[in-house]
C-alpha positions, 0 to 999 in steps of 0.5 A, a space after each residue: 533467515 530465508 525461512 522467515 516470512 517476507 514483507 513486501 512494501 509498496 510505496 505511494 504515488 511518485 515515490 520509490 523504494 528508498 522512501 522513509 517507510 521502505 528504509 526503516 522497514 529494511 533497517 528493522 526487518 532486514 533482508 525479509 523486506 522487499 521494496 520494489 520500485 513502482 512506477 506509479 503506473 498501474 498497468 506496469 505496477 500490477 504485473 510486477 507485484 503479481 510476479 513478486 507474489 508468485 515468488 513469495 506466496 505467503 508474504 505480508 504486504 505493507 502498502 501506503 497510499 497508492 501502494 495501499 490500493 495495490 496491497 488491498 487488491 492483492 490481499 483480497 485476491 490472494 488472502 494475504 495479511 496486509 498492513 494498509 497505511 492511508 490507502 487510496 480507497 476512492 480511485 476518483 481521487 486519482 483523476 486530477 493526477 492524469 498527466 505528467 509528473 516527476 518522482 519526488 526525489 529525482 528529476 525523472 518524470 512519468 505520465 499517469 494516463 487516462 488508461 491508468 486511471 480507467 485500469 484502476 477503476 476497473 480493478 477497484 471493482 473487485 471486492 471479493 474480500 480474502 481471508 487474510 488479516 488486515 490492519 488499516 492505519 488512517 491519519 485524521 490529518 491526512 490532507 490527500 485521502 480523507 479518512 472518513 471516506 476510508 472508514 466508509 470504504 471499510 465499514 462492512 469489513 471486519 478489519 482492524 482500523 486504527 485512527 491516529 490524530 497525527 502523522 499526515 498522509 505520509 505517516 512515517 511513524 516508525 514505532 507505530 508501523 513496526 508495532 502493527 506489522 509485528 501484530 500481523 506477523 505474529 498473528 499466525 
């Protein structure tokens, strides 16, 4: 089992490693799945993810929303295969989130700061597209990240974009996600 390619799942803003996607990925792929608890603070999350990728250099990355932003950044930097689910593609969408927040399933709170926002803007400028395969899942009914903006973001990139009429922003569609992830894993 230890020789199988690892899968790193990066959850979205104010979520955690026990999110629905994290749980069904662990259920289906078992110990291959690594789900770090991200803080939703890029200045803390980026170094954590960087450390995981040093340890698991050939991992496939799955990222949702803010986790999709992180996944794209590291995919471009390290040429990793990546499944992006309604990824954050326009950092300006995070500006209204500057301030105090609570995690979705706990009373713990965190501060998303102007420093975090500026840091995200700075790293979003990195556009050196790595050679890893990407599949991008976009839900047309995503009420947080407009799919049209994401299509424009990926317009000049030769990647597989898959549009769904359902699923919303969270897109917890188990069969679709597992199917696309298996495509990436088996493409090598």
